DRENFIMI-979964 format. One record per residue (C-alpha): x, y, z; residue in one letter. Coordinates in Angstrom, 2 decimals. Layout:
# residues N
<<X,Y,Z>,a>
...
END
This chain:
# residues 652
<<-37.92,24.17,217.96>,m>
<<-39.28,20.60,218.01>,v>
<<-37.15,17.93,219.68>,l>
<<-38.23,14.29,219.32>,v>
<<-36.83,11.44,221.39>,s>
<<-37.67,7.80,220.61>,v>
<<-36.78,4.74,222.69>,d>
<<-37.72,1.38,221.15>,i>
<<-38.26,-1.28,223.79>,g>
<<-39.24,-4.92,223.53>,g>
<<-42.91,-4.16,224.19>,t>
<<-43.55,-0.45,223.63>,f>
<<-41.93,2.35,221.67>,t>
<<-41.74,5.52,223.76>,d>
<<-41.96,8.90,222.05>,i>
<<-41.20,12.24,223.71>,v>
<<-41.94,15.52,221.92>,v>
<<-40.56,18.78,223.35>,i>
<<-41.77,22.00,221.77>,e>
<<-40.97,25.36,223.37>,n>
<<-40.23,23.62,226.70>,k>
<<-43.63,21.89,226.66>,n>
<<-43.25,18.14,226.99>,v>
<<-45.64,15.57,225.54>,s>
<<-45.05,11.84,225.66>,y>
<<-46.69,8.79,224.16>,y>
<<-46.39,4.99,224.07>,k>
<<-47.12,2.97,220.94>,v>
<<-46.74,-0.80,220.40>,p>
<<-43.35,-1.85,219.10>,t>
<<-43.33,-3.46,215.65>,t>
<<-40.51,-5.98,216.21>,p>
<<-39.83,-7.14,212.66>,k>
<<-39.65,-3.57,211.34>,n>
<<-39.09,-1.24,214.33>,p>
<<-39.06,1.88,212.16>,e>
<<-42.74,1.27,211.29>,i>
<<-43.78,1.69,214.92>,g>
<<-41.77,4.92,215.09>,v>
<<-43.39,6.23,211.91>,l>
<<-46.88,5.33,213.11>,n>
<<-46.33,7.21,216.35>,g>
<<-44.90,10.31,214.67>,l>
<<-47.76,10.48,212.17>,k>
<<-50.31,10.18,214.96>,k>
<<-48.86,12.67,217.43>,y>
<<-46.81,15.26,215.54>,l>
<<-49.77,16.64,213.59>,n>
<<-47.64,17.70,210.62>,g>
<<-44.97,19.49,212.70>,k>
<<-41.39,19.47,211.46>,k>
<<-38.63,17.95,213.58>,i>
<<-35.49,19.95,214.35>,d>
<<-33.61,17.33,216.38>,e>
<<-34.15,13.56,216.57>,f>
<<-32.69,11.40,219.37>,l>
<<-32.94,7.63,219.39>,h>
<<-32.32,4.50,221.50>,a>
<<-32.73,1.07,219.97>,t>
<<-32.35,-2.64,220.73>,t>
<<-31.67,-3.59,217.09>,i>
<<-28.07,-4.72,217.79>,a>
<<-28.92,-7.03,220.70>,t>
<<-31.98,-8.46,218.97>,n>
<<-29.93,-9.25,215.87>,s>
<<-27.33,-11.19,217.84>,l>
<<-30.05,-13.10,219.66>,l>
<<-31.76,-13.93,216.37>,g>
<<-35.02,-12.37,217.54>,q>
<<-37.88,-11.14,215.37>,y>
<<-36.48,-12.80,212.25>,g>
<<-33.42,-10.55,212.12>,l>
<<-30.70,-12.54,210.38>,e>
<<-26.99,-11.83,210.57>,l>
<<-25.02,-11.72,207.31>,p>
<<-22.23,-14.13,206.36>,r>
<<-19.07,-12.87,208.05>,v>
<<-15.47,-13.82,207.27>,a>
<<-12.26,-13.26,209.28>,i>
<<-8.80,-12.43,208.02>,l>
<<-6.21,-13.06,210.72>,t>
<<-2.51,-13.80,211.21>,t>
<<-1.33,-17.21,209.99>,y>
<<-1.77,-19.80,212.74>,g>
<<-4.43,-17.91,214.69>,f>
<<-7.67,-18.48,212.79>,k>
<<-9.29,-20.60,215.52>,d>
<<-8.93,-18.04,218.33>,i>
<<-12.56,-17.04,217.83>,i>
<<-13.68,-20.62,218.60>,e>
<<-11.11,-21.60,221.24>,i>
<<-11.84,-18.47,223.30>,g>
<<-10.84,-18.49,226.96>,r>
<<-12.08,-21.98,227.73>,q>
<<-14.49,-20.65,230.33>,n>
<<-16.96,-23.19,231.70>,r>
<<-20.20,-21.24,232.13>,p>
<<-22.14,-24.19,233.57>,e>
<<-19.59,-26.64,234.92>,l>
<<-22.03,-29.44,235.80>,y>
<<-24.49,-29.03,232.93>,n>
<<-23.82,-31.89,230.50>,l>
<<-26.27,-30.40,227.99>,n>
<<-24.77,-26.92,227.89>,f>
<<-24.27,-25.48,224.41>,h>
<<-21.92,-22.62,223.68>,r>
<<-23.28,-19.69,221.68>,p>
<<-23.17,-20.29,217.96>,r>
<<-19.89,-19.36,216.31>,i>
<<-20.46,-16.22,214.26>,l>
<<-17.79,-17.22,211.72>,v>
<<-17.62,-20.89,210.62>,p>
<<-14.25,-22.54,210.05>,e>
<<-14.48,-22.31,206.23>,n>
<<-14.78,-18.51,206.42>,l>
<<-11.65,-17.98,208.51>,r>
<<-8.67,-17.01,206.38>,y>
<<-5.04,-16.96,207.50>,e>
<<-2.77,-14.24,206.14>,v>
<<1.02,-14.47,205.99>,h>
<<1.83,-11.31,207.93>,e>
<<3.36,-10.61,211.33>,r>
<<3.84,-7.71,213.71>,t>
<<5.82,-8.27,216.89>,d>
<<4.80,-7.28,220.42>,v>
<<6.65,-3.96,220.11>,n>
<<4.85,-2.98,216.92>,g>
<<7.66,-3.77,214.48>,h>
<<6.43,-5.28,211.22>,i>
<<8.26,-8.55,210.63>,i>
<<6.29,-9.49,207.51>,e>
<<4.07,-7.17,205.46>,s>
<<0.92,-8.35,203.74>,i>
<<1.10,-9.63,200.20>,n>
<<-1.42,-7.83,197.98>,n>
<<-1.90,-10.86,195.72>,d>
<<-2.70,-13.08,198.73>,e>
<<-5.36,-10.62,199.98>,i>
<<-6.90,-10.35,196.50>,e>
<<-7.02,-14.15,196.22>,n>
<<-8.83,-14.38,199.60>,i>
<<-11.16,-11.63,198.42>,e>
<<-12.22,-13.75,195.42>,k>
<<-12.91,-16.75,197.66>,k>
<<-15.05,-14.67,200.01>,m>
<<-17.11,-13.29,197.12>,l>
<<-17.70,-16.81,195.81>,e>
<<-19.00,-17.88,199.24>,k>
<<-21.43,-14.98,199.54>,g>
<<-19.63,-13.11,202.33>,v>
<<-21.27,-9.75,203.10>,k>
<<-19.07,-8.44,205.89>,s>
<<-15.39,-8.87,206.75>,v>
<<-13.49,-8.69,210.04>,a>
<<-9.72,-8.12,210.01>,v>
<<-7.80,-8.89,213.18>,c>
<<-4.02,-9.27,213.02>,y>
<<-1.67,-10.07,215.90>,l>
<<-0.49,-6.98,217.86>,h>
<<-2.19,-4.54,215.50>,s>
<<-3.02,-2.35,218.52>,y>
<<0.68,-1.39,218.45>,k>
<<0.96,-0.99,214.69>,n>
<<-2.08,-1.19,212.41>,a>
<<-0.31,-0.76,209.08>,d>
<<-1.06,-4.30,207.83>,n>
<<-4.75,-4.03,208.83>,e>
<<-5.13,-0.63,207.18>,i>
<<-3.51,-1.83,203.94>,r>
<<-5.74,-4.92,203.92>,t>
<<-8.84,-2.78,204.33>,k>
<<-7.85,-0.56,201.38>,k>
<<-7.62,-3.62,199.13>,i>
<<-10.93,-5.11,200.28>,l>
<<-12.81,-1.80,199.95>,e>
<<-13.00,-2.32,196.19>,n>
<<-15.39,-5.25,196.65>,k>
<<-16.79,-5.05,200.19>,f>
<<-18.79,-2.28,201.81>,k>
<<-18.73,-3.57,205.39>,n>
<<-15.19,-4.04,206.72>,i>
<<-14.25,-3.94,210.40>,s>
<<-10.59,-3.78,211.40>,i>
<<-9.65,-4.42,215.02>,s>
<<-7.51,-1.27,215.27>,y>
<<-10.59,0.88,214.63>,d>
<<-13.01,-1.17,216.73>,v>
<<-10.97,-2.31,219.75>,s>
<<-7.27,-1.34,219.71>,p>
<<-6.33,-3.31,222.85>,e>
<<-4.37,-6.48,223.75>,p>
<<-6.03,-9.85,224.45>,r>
<<-6.43,-11.43,221.04>,e>
<<-9.66,-13.33,221.71>,f>
<<-11.58,-10.36,223.13>,e>
<<-10.29,-8.06,220.36>,r>
<<-11.22,-10.57,217.67>,m>
<<-14.63,-11.22,219.25>,s>
<<-15.39,-7.49,219.40>,t>
<<-14.34,-7.02,215.78>,t>
<<-16.41,-10.00,214.61>,v>
<<-19.49,-8.81,216.51>,v>
<<-19.06,-5.39,214.90>,n>
<<-18.72,-6.94,211.45>,a>
<<-21.82,-9.10,212.00>,a>
<<-23.93,-6.17,213.17>,l>
<<-22.72,-3.54,210.72>,s>
<<-24.90,-4.50,207.69>,p>
<<-28.01,-5.01,209.86>,v>
<<-27.59,-1.77,211.81>,t>
<<-26.68,0.37,208.80>,s>
<<-29.71,-0.95,206.89>,q>
<<-31.99,-0.27,209.88>,y>
<<-30.68,3.28,210.25>,i>
<<-31.09,3.84,206.52>,k>
<<-34.70,2.56,206.68>,n>
<<-35.40,4.78,209.68>,l>
<<-33.92,7.84,207.98>,e>
<<-35.97,7.21,204.84>,n>
<<-39.22,6.62,206.74>,s>
<<-39.03,9.85,208.79>,i>
<<-37.39,12.10,206.20>,r>
<<-40.68,13.90,205.48>,d>
<<-40.61,15.30,209.03>,f>
<<-37.66,17.59,208.31>,g>
<<-33.94,17.84,207.58>,n>
<<-32.07,16.64,210.66>,f>
<<-29.35,14.25,211.80>,d>
<<-30.29,11.19,213.83>,i>
<<-28.34,10.96,217.09>,k>
<<-28.24,7.58,218.82>,i>
<<-27.57,6.69,222.45>,m>
<<-24.35,4.71,222.98>,s>
<<-23.51,2.11,225.61>,n>
<<-21.28,4.64,227.36>,a>
<<-24.09,7.06,228.16>,g>
<<-23.72,9.63,225.39>,g>
<<-25.11,10.42,221.95>,l>
<<-23.29,9.64,218.72>,i>
<<-24.23,10.42,215.12>,f>
<<-25.92,7.72,213.06>,s>
<<-22.90,7.23,210.76>,d>
<<-20.78,6.28,213.78>,e>
<<-23.46,3.80,214.88>,a>
<<-23.53,2.27,211.39>,s>
<<-19.74,1.86,211.24>,e>
<<-19.34,0.75,214.87>,k>
<<-22.61,-0.87,215.99>,p>
<<-20.82,-2.23,219.09>,v>
<<-21.41,1.35,220.27>,n>
<<-25.15,0.79,220.64>,i>
<<-25.58,-2.77,221.93>,i>
<<-27.02,-1.48,225.25>,e>
<<-28.43,1.74,223.80>,s>
<<-31.82,1.84,225.55>,g>
<<-30.84,0.84,229.11>,p>
<<-28.04,3.44,229.15>,a>
<<-30.54,6.26,228.57>,a>
<<-32.41,5.46,231.79>,g>
<<-29.26,5.80,233.91>,v>
<<-28.49,9.15,232.26>,i>
<<-32.00,10.38,233.03>,a>
<<-31.67,9.32,236.68>,a>
<<-28.25,10.98,236.99>,a>
<<-29.44,14.27,235.52>,e>
<<-32.67,14.39,237.50>,f>
<<-30.73,13.55,240.68>,a>
<<-28.59,16.65,240.06>,k>
<<-31.73,18.76,239.83>,i>
<<-32.90,17.33,243.16>,m>
<<-29.40,17.61,244.69>,d>
<<-29.18,13.86,245.39>,i>
<<-25.68,12.36,245.08>,k>
<<-26.22,8.60,245.29>,n>
<<-28.96,7.02,243.17>,v>
<<-29.97,3.56,242.04>,i>
<<-31.64,3.75,238.63>,a>
<<-34.28,1.01,238.40>,f>
<<-35.89,0.65,234.98>,d>
<<-38.59,-1.99,234.54>,m>
<<-40.35,-2.22,231.22>,g>
<<-42.40,-4.88,229.54>,g>
<<-39.58,-7.39,229.00>,t>
<<-36.71,-6.82,231.45>,t>
<<-35.65,-4.83,234.50>,a>
<<-32.33,-2.99,234.61>,k>
<<-30.42,-1.44,237.51>,a>
<<-27.42,0.88,237.59>,g>
<<-25.80,3.15,240.18>,t>
<<-25.01,6.84,240.17>,v>
<<-22.34,7.56,242.80>,l>
<<-21.57,11.19,243.70>,n>
<<-23.32,12.27,240.51>,g>
<<-21.31,9.94,238.23>,n>
<<-22.40,6.69,236.61>,f>
<<-20.07,3.69,236.55>,e>
<<-18.41,2.59,233.29>,i>
<<-17.11,-0.90,232.56>,t>
<<-14.85,-1.75,229.62>,s>
<<-16.03,-5.31,228.91>,e>
<<-19.44,-6.82,228.33>,y>
<<-20.81,-10.14,227.12>,e>
<<-23.67,-9.77,224.70>,v>
<<-26.12,-12.48,223.72>,g>
<<-25.27,-14.68,226.68>,g>
<<-27.26,-15.91,229.64>,s>
<<-27.42,-14.52,233.15>,s>
<<-28.05,-15.86,236.62>,h>
<<-30.20,-13.50,238.69>,h>
<<-28.79,-10.54,236.75>,g>
<<-25.16,-11.73,236.78>,r>
<<-23.74,-12.35,233.32>,i>
<<-22.40,-15.91,233.03>,i>
<<-18.89,-15.62,231.63>,k>
<<-18.42,-17.61,228.45>,g>
<<-22.10,-17.86,227.59>,s>
<<-22.10,-14.94,225.13>,g>
<<-19.84,-12.87,222.89>,y>
<<-17.23,-10.73,224.70>,p>
<<-17.13,-7.11,223.59>,v>
<<-14.34,-4.78,224.73>,r>
<<-16.02,-1.40,224.59>,f>
<<-17.22,1.16,227.17>,p>
<<-20.58,0.29,228.74>,f>
<<-22.53,1.79,231.61>,i>
<<-22.31,-0.78,234.40>,d>
<<-25.77,-2.39,234.55>,l>
<<-27.41,-5.54,235.81>,s>
<<-30.39,-6.93,233.93>,e>
<<-32.95,-9.53,234.96>,v>
<<-35.77,-11.15,233.02>,s>
<<-38.56,-9.47,234.96>,a>
<<-40.89,-7.10,233.15>,g>
<<-44.60,-6.49,232.93>,g>
<<-44.82,-9.12,230.20>,g>
<<-42.79,-11.76,232.05>,t>
<<-44.63,-15.09,231.90>,i>
<<-45.68,-16.92,235.08>,i>
<<-45.45,-20.72,234.95>,w>
<<-45.05,-23.89,237.00>,k>
<<-42.28,-26.46,236.64>,d>
<<-42.70,-30.25,236.63>,s>
<<-42.49,-30.29,240.44>,a>
<<-45.31,-27.76,240.74>,g>
<<-43.05,-24.89,241.78>,g>
<<-44.06,-21.38,240.71>,l>
<<-41.63,-19.55,238.39>,n>
<<-41.42,-16.27,236.54>,i>
<<-39.53,-15.72,233.28>,g>
<<-37.22,-15.66,231.53>,p>
<<-39.74,-15.79,228.67>,k>
<<-41.83,-12.70,228.00>,s>
<<-45.08,-12.15,226.14>,a>
<<-43.57,-8.99,224.62>,g>
<<-45.83,-6.68,222.64>,s>
<<-47.15,-9.36,220.30>,d>
<<-49.29,-10.99,221.61>,p>
<<-48.56,-9.35,224.98>,g>
<<-50.17,-10.14,228.36>,p>
<<-53.42,-12.10,228.31>,v>
<<-55.40,-9.04,229.42>,c>
<<-54.46,-7.23,226.19>,y>
<<-56.84,-9.61,224.37>,n>
<<-54.43,-10.04,221.47>,r>
<<-54.10,-13.81,221.64>,g>
<<-51.80,-14.15,224.66>,g>
<<-52.29,-17.50,226.43>,k>
<<-49.86,-17.36,229.33>,y>
<<-50.37,-15.16,232.43>,p>
<<-47.85,-12.41,233.09>,t>
<<-46.92,-10.01,235.90>,l>
<<-49.18,-7.39,234.27>,t>
<<-52.09,-9.84,234.53>,d>
<<-51.21,-10.38,238.20>,s>
<<-51.17,-6.69,239.09>,n>
<<-54.46,-6.19,237.22>,l>
<<-56.11,-8.99,239.19>,v>
<<-54.67,-7.68,242.47>,l>
<<-56.04,-4.18,241.83>,g>
<<-52.60,-2.52,241.60>,i>
<<-53.34,-1.29,238.07>,i>
<<-56.70,-0.35,236.60>,s>
<<-58.33,-1.88,233.54>,d>
<<-58.10,1.44,231.67>,t>
<<-54.29,1.57,231.58>,m>
<<-54.05,4.85,233.49>,s>
<<-56.70,6.73,231.63>,g>
<<-56.11,5.55,228.06>,s>
<<-58.86,4.30,225.79>,d>
<<-57.40,0.79,225.77>,f>
<<-59.28,-1.55,228.11>,k>
<<-57.61,-4.45,229.88>,l>
<<-59.59,-7.68,230.22>,r>
<<-59.47,-8.78,233.86>,k>
<<-61.71,-11.76,233.10>,d>
<<-59.11,-13.15,230.67>,l>
<<-56.34,-12.66,233.26>,s>
<<-58.35,-14.52,235.89>,l>
<<-58.98,-17.39,233.50>,k>
<<-55.30,-17.72,232.57>,a>
<<-54.07,-17.46,236.17>,l>
<<-56.65,-20.03,237.28>,s>
<<-54.85,-22.68,235.22>,t>
<<-52.00,-22.43,237.78>,l>
<<-54.16,-22.39,240.93>,g>
<<-56.07,-19.77,242.91>,d>
<<-55.60,-16.65,240.72>,p>
<<-55.18,-14.23,243.64>,y>
<<-52.71,-16.40,245.51>,e>
<<-50.76,-17.12,242.33>,i>
<<-50.67,-13.41,241.47>,s>
<<-49.44,-12.36,244.90>,e>
<<-46.73,-15.03,244.98>,n>
<<-45.60,-14.21,241.44>,a>
<<-45.21,-10.55,242.39>,v>
<<-43.17,-11.56,245.44>,k>
<<-40.89,-13.67,243.24>,l>
<<-40.43,-10.73,240.87>,a>
<<-39.52,-8.44,243.77>,i>
<<-36.89,-10.92,245.02>,l>
<<-35.45,-11.30,241.51>,e>
<<-35.19,-7.55,240.96>,m>
<<-33.73,-7.00,244.43>,a>
<<-30.95,-9.46,243.49>,r>
<<-30.22,-7.41,240.39>,g>
<<-29.89,-4.24,242.47>,i>
<<-27.57,-5.98,244.95>,r>
<<-25.26,-6.85,242.03>,l>
<<-24.56,-3.16,241.37>,v>
<<-24.41,-2.17,245.04>,t>
<<-23.50,-4.86,247.60>,v>
<<-21.20,-6.72,245.16>,e>
<<-19.46,-3.42,244.38>,r>
<<-18.89,-2.73,248.07>,g>
<<-21.77,-0.24,248.26>,l>
<<-24.51,-0.08,250.90>,d>
<<-27.90,0.15,249.11>,p>
<<-29.50,1.80,252.15>,s>
<<-27.30,4.85,251.48>,a>
<<-28.95,5.32,248.06>,f>
<<-32.22,6.76,246.80>,t>
<<-34.07,4.43,244.44>,l>
<<-35.37,6.00,241.22>,f>
<<-38.19,3.81,239.85>,g>
<<-39.29,4.21,236.24>,f>
<<-40.29,2.34,233.11>,g>
<<-43.85,1.32,232.41>,g>
<<-43.86,-1.29,235.22>,a>
<<-41.13,0.10,237.50>,g>
<<-43.33,2.29,239.76>,p>
<<-45.62,-0.69,240.44>,q>
<<-42.73,-2.54,242.11>,f>
<<-40.18,0.11,243.14>,a>
<<-41.33,0.78,246.71>,v>
<<-41.68,-2.92,247.57>,k>
<<-38.18,-3.56,246.19>,i>
<<-36.84,-0.70,248.31>,a>
<<-38.51,-2.30,251.31>,e>
<<-36.82,-5.62,250.49>,e>
<<-33.26,-4.18,250.36>,i>
<<-33.54,-1.57,253.09>,g>
<<-33.82,1.64,251.07>,i>
<<-35.86,4.33,252.81>,k>
<<-36.52,6.82,250.00>,t>
<<-37.96,6.19,246.54>,v>
<<-38.39,8.78,243.78>,v>
<<-40.82,8.30,240.90>,i>
<<-39.71,10.94,238.36>,p>
<<-42.02,12.81,235.97>,p>
<<-43.15,10.69,233.03>,g>
<<-41.77,7.43,234.45>,p>
<<-43.22,5.35,231.62>,g>
<<-41.04,7.19,229.10>,v>
<<-38.21,8.23,231.39>,f>
<<-35.51,6.51,229.31>,s>
<<-36.70,8.47,226.28>,a>
<<-36.52,11.61,228.42>,l>
<<-32.99,10.53,229.34>,g>
<<-32.01,10.91,225.69>,l>
<<-32.95,14.59,225.83>,t>
<<-30.73,15.04,228.90>,y>
<<-27.75,13.39,227.19>,s>
<<-24.64,15.01,225.75>,d>
<<-22.69,14.03,222.66>,m>
<<-20.02,11.58,223.82>,r>
<<-17.23,9.87,221.85>,y>
<<-14.37,7.69,223.06>,e>
<<-10.81,6.99,221.89>,a>
<<-8.16,4.72,223.42>,r>
<<-4.57,3.58,223.07>,k>
<<-2.76,0.67,224.70>,s>
<<0.72,0.71,226.23>,y>
<<1.30,4.48,225.97>,p>
<<4.93,5.57,225.83>,e>
<<4.65,9.32,226.31>,n>
<<1.53,10.08,228.34>,l>
<<1.16,13.72,227.41>,e>
<<1.62,13.27,223.66>,s>
<<-0.53,10.10,223.61>,d>
<<-3.39,11.75,225.50>,f>
<<-3.16,14.72,223.11>,n>
<<-3.25,12.34,220.14>,e>
<<-6.52,10.85,221.41>,l>
<<-7.98,14.30,222.05>,k>
<<-7.14,15.36,218.49>,n>
<<-8.99,12.31,217.15>,k>
<<-12.11,13.42,219.00>,l>
<<-11.83,17.07,217.93>,l>
<<-12.78,15.99,214.42>,g>
<<-16.11,14.62,215.69>,k>
<<-17.17,17.18,218.31>,l>
<<-17.37,20.95,218.64>,k>
<<-15.64,22.49,221.68>,n>
<<-15.62,19.26,223.69>,p>
<<-14.72,18.73,227.31>,e>
<<-12.37,15.83,227.92>,f>
<<-12.41,13.09,230.56>,l>
<<-9.24,11.01,230.80>,m>
<<-8.81,7.51,232.23>,y>
<<-6.00,4.97,232.58>,a>
<<-6.44,1.21,232.97>,d>
<<-3.69,0.14,235.37>,c>
<<-2.47,-3.05,237.01>,r>
<<0.45,-4.45,238.97>,y>
<<2.92,-6.35,236.79>,y>
<<1.80,-9.96,236.59>,g>
<<-1.90,-9.26,237.19>,q>
<<-4.43,-10.47,234.65>,g>
<<-6.98,-7.68,235.05>,s>
<<-6.95,-3.91,235.38>,e>
<<-8.60,-1.14,237.36>,l>
<<-9.74,2.07,235.71>,t>
<<-8.25,5.23,237.21>,v>
<<-9.69,8.71,236.48>,p>
<<-6.75,10.86,235.34>,v>
<<-6.76,14.20,237.14>,k>
<<-3.17,15.05,236.27>,e>
<<-1.08,13.68,233.41>,i>
<<1.64,12.28,235.62>,s>
<<2.63,8.63,236.01>,r>
<<3.38,9.14,239.70>,d>
<<-0.07,10.66,240.34>,r>
<<-1.82,7.92,238.30>,i>
<<0.10,5.18,240.15>,f>
<<-0.78,6.75,243.51>,e>
<<-4.47,6.90,242.60>,d>
<<-4.34,3.31,241.32>,f>
<<-2.92,2.03,244.61>,e>
<<-5.65,3.85,246.55>,n>
<<-8.37,2.39,244.31>,i>
<<-6.79,-1.07,244.53>,h>
<<-6.71,-0.87,248.33>,y>
<<-10.32,0.35,248.54>,n>
<<-11.42,-2.42,246.16>,t>
<<-9.42,-5.39,247.43>,f>
<<-8.16,-4.30,250.85>,g>
<<-4.42,-4.56,250.14>,f>
<<-1.50,-3.12,248.18>,r>
<<1.36,-5.00,246.49>,l>
<<5.03,-4.13,246.53>,n>
<<5.27,-4.48,242.76>,k>
<<5.79,-2.15,239.81>,p>
<<2.66,-0.73,238.15>,i>
<<1.96,-0.52,234.43>,e>
<<-0.53,1.51,232.42>,i>
<<-2.32,-0.96,230.18>,f>
<<-4.62,1.35,228.20>,t>
<<-5.45,5.05,228.25>,i>
<<-8.90,6.38,227.29>,r>
<<-10.33,9.78,226.52>,v>
<<-14.01,10.67,226.41>,f>
<<-14.90,13.81,224.49>,g>
<<-18.16,15.40,225.68>,i>
<<-20.07,18.10,223.82>,e>
<<-22.72,19.58,226.10>,r>
<<-26.30,19.96,224.91>,r>
<<-28.99,22.24,226.32>,e>
<<-31.16,20.29,228.75>,k>
<<-34.97,20.59,228.56>,p>
<<-37.29,21.62,231.34>,e>
<<-40.06,19.19,232.25>,i>
<<-43.53,20.50,232.89>,k>
<<-46.59,18.47,233.84>,i>
<<-50.07,19.85,233.40>,e>
<<-51.87,20.31,236.70>,k>
<<-55.53,19.84,237.51>,s>
<<-57.50,22.35,239.60>,n>
<<-59.01,19.76,241.88>,k>
<<-57.98,16.69,243.74>,k>
<<-59.11,13.58,241.88>,i>
<<-59.31,10.14,243.42>,f>
<<-61.51,7.11,243.50>,v>
<<-61.58,4.03,245.68>,k>
<<-61.12,0.43,244.60>,r>
<<-60.36,-2.89,246.22>,k>
<<-56.86,-4.36,246.13>,a>
<<-55.67,-7.78,247.27>,y>
<<-52.84,-7.05,249.73>,i>
<<-51.20,-9.60,252.03>,n>
<<-53.95,-12.13,251.45>,g>
<<-56.83,-9.75,252.15>,e>
<<-59.07,-7.44,250.15>,w>
<<-58.49,-3.81,251.20>,t>
<<-60.17,-0.65,249.97>,e>
<<-57.51,1.81,248.82>,i>
<<-57.47,5.34,247.41>,n>
<<-56.47,5.78,243.77>,v>
<<-55.15,9.26,242.90>,y>
<<-54.52,10.97,239.57>,s>
<<-50.94,12.23,239.54>,r>
<<-51.82,15.37,237.63>,s>
<<-54.15,16.46,240.43>,s>
<<-51.68,16.09,243.31>,l>
<<-50.81,19.21,245.27>,i>
<<-47.10,19.80,245.97>,a>
<<-46.15,18.93,249.54>,g>
<<-49.43,17.23,250.43>,e>
<<-48.86,13.95,252.25>,n>
<<-50.51,10.74,250.98>,i>
<<-50.44,7.63,253.15>,a>
<<-50.26,4.09,251.83>,g>
<<-51.66,1.75,250.85>,p>
<<-52.76,3.64,247.75>,c>
<<-52.10,3.95,244.02>,v>
<<-51.13,7.03,242.00>,i>
<<-52.07,6.70,238.33>,e>
<<-50.90,8.56,235.25>,e>
<<-50.60,7.96,231.53>,d>
<<-48.25,5.03,230.96>,g>
<<-47.68,4.00,234.56>,s>
<<-49.08,3.41,238.06>,s>
<<-47.24,3.85,241.37>,t>
<<-48.12,1.55,244.25>,f>
<<-47.54,2.93,247.77>,i>
<<-47.62,0.11,250.39>,p>
<<-48.63,0.40,254.00>,e>
<<-46.20,2.27,256.30>,n>
<<-44.98,4.43,253.41>,w>
<<-45.94,8.05,252.74>,n>
<<-45.75,9.95,249.45>,a>
<<-45.76,13.59,248.43>,h>
<<-45.26,15.57,245.24>,l>
<<-41.91,17.39,245.16>,g>
<<-41.11,20.79,243.69>,k>
<<-39.83,19.21,240.46>,n>
<<-43.06,17.23,239.97>,n>
<<-41.47,14.04,241.26>,e>
<<-43.25,11.67,243.63>,i>
<<-41.15,11.19,246.77>,v>
<<-42.01,8.08,248.79>,v>
<<-40.57,7.77,252.30>,v>
<<-40.82,5.01,254.87>,r>
END
């Protein structure tokens, strides 16, 4: 059996091939305008005519489309909504993302005013239909939308989460002329009209782009066998490609989620309960926590907005009410550009050189120095990219860095800035969640992650770092560890047992012999936000008791008020067989010496080949451990050894 896993990043496309438990992995340049071409090129080069039995995928196509990157254009989207509510999508919550910035611009409105249509229909707060839709009115709106070149339609009626009859009937009428229709009851059946409408509109905008991409991908790789494409969702599980096409809000954070899954699964193998997953690639760095073997899930995300040191700025993007793995993300990757402001201060990011043209040392036309150029100049990475045939041009890096000042001083300071920035991102998912980072083990991966992981751990007080096998493609490996995972939800449940069973039955049609995880979003009456409570027993009293305990642990107090269940959720999980990871070993210890610029001085350090390390043998820093796709830097006062699962364990 041949299992292929592909993770498309901003700079590189990672490909993992597992055949009879033997693991091979490769990195090929991403082709941003047509991502499927990079995938096809890699498969042709490395599969050698073998047929694929299972294909797993993570992609950034949804996020890139919303950001308008790589020439990806969103289609014309229209909204049908209850009479009097067409401007909800523009009014929003009146958040002020940058209170004192007079030049702040809100994200572009995905649906202009002339494509918002009001429908004479009404459902009350209890789900009773006061006014049904008029078929002639819907057909008249349909004609207007066709005349204006609308390609995708969002339908979001008031209180449809309680009764979706008007939305469903509207969809049936529009299906005669439109292929892409998103109704809020299917996408986000929850209260809060703005967030529900925003989620539905985002889904409608992404649906044509995502479905076309998936179709192109399926067509381009069809010669490799007859198989279904399974795609990583935001919630940390795989879904089938048809679900991703219909609900692309499922895959907005597809790639980053895979890295957390990989860290969680590998931590179980190592019997480690608390882990920080740190994934640094060519464009960004992501961090997420695994607590007692479980990753954290959040129910709201803002896509396409800006962030401040990894913290999403509310109101700067498009709210999406959907399950996401709780992550922080900062603009610090190997391709992050180093620059000086008008006052002469050194800065990194948020712009990245990406894969085209890439860092200056790639010799592909890049003009601005990056963190990769800095680590090359400092001697942290070699000019052969860990043994590949591709040579990095140190002379070009030195020339570009020299435009900012002394190249070695600039490089060292830029790396320090990157470490501080990434440490802030990790504190967001630990300290700001009431967690002590020193009680965690840091898993460093991604192409650039191992270069920085130990220094970041040093910055935030973590004493143990693990560099897993194949760190450069670890997110792609995470796909192979993942299970099929679907979600269903219902707001304001009346009968808990029957409503939970209703959600389970919805998922039974999509999964074979699933396990179920149940959750309830609860709050005190009068509160504006909820806390998610794992449901261990379908009992209101037990759920309320657990809610009060979680509320106390989170905020330090309880209220003498009634509690309500806002929304219930069920995750259906279909377990997949997990692969074994094997790394080829060398018969002899291989290392060379080279000079590295550390703390303002040139120091001769040992450089080891990871494949030649002997399990249990201690290696003292400062040194570098190289492998295909990545390099691990071990600073002074840290010691490393190879663990029994082929992981590098670094201890202070």
